[in-house]
C-alpha positions, 0 to 999 in steps of 0.5 A: 144553726140560727137562734130561732131553730135553737130555741125551737129545738129546746122548746120541743125537747121541753114539751116532749120531756114534760109530756112523756118523761126524761126517756122520751126520744125524738128525731130531727123531724120533730122540730118541723111541721109535717109540711116541708116549708123550709127545706134549707133549714131542715137540711141544716138541722139534718146535717148537724144531727147526722153528719156533724154529730153522728146521732141515731135517727131517734135520740133522747130529748134530754141529750139533744137539749143539752147539746144545743144549750151547751153549744151556743 
């Protein structure tokens, strides 16, 4: 994934954790607007989430943030 989406994922995770605590879960859709304006990037993140890492639809934000920051 490119630098911009990695930064967006970390930003969204930080926001969710700050608002709802460390047990908050999210899906990969949380990193995108309701309008699908970048289907290629959405598919890339979905592939990373579903195929590469076999993650459930909802995962803990702290887990996703850790995965992204450790795999730069």
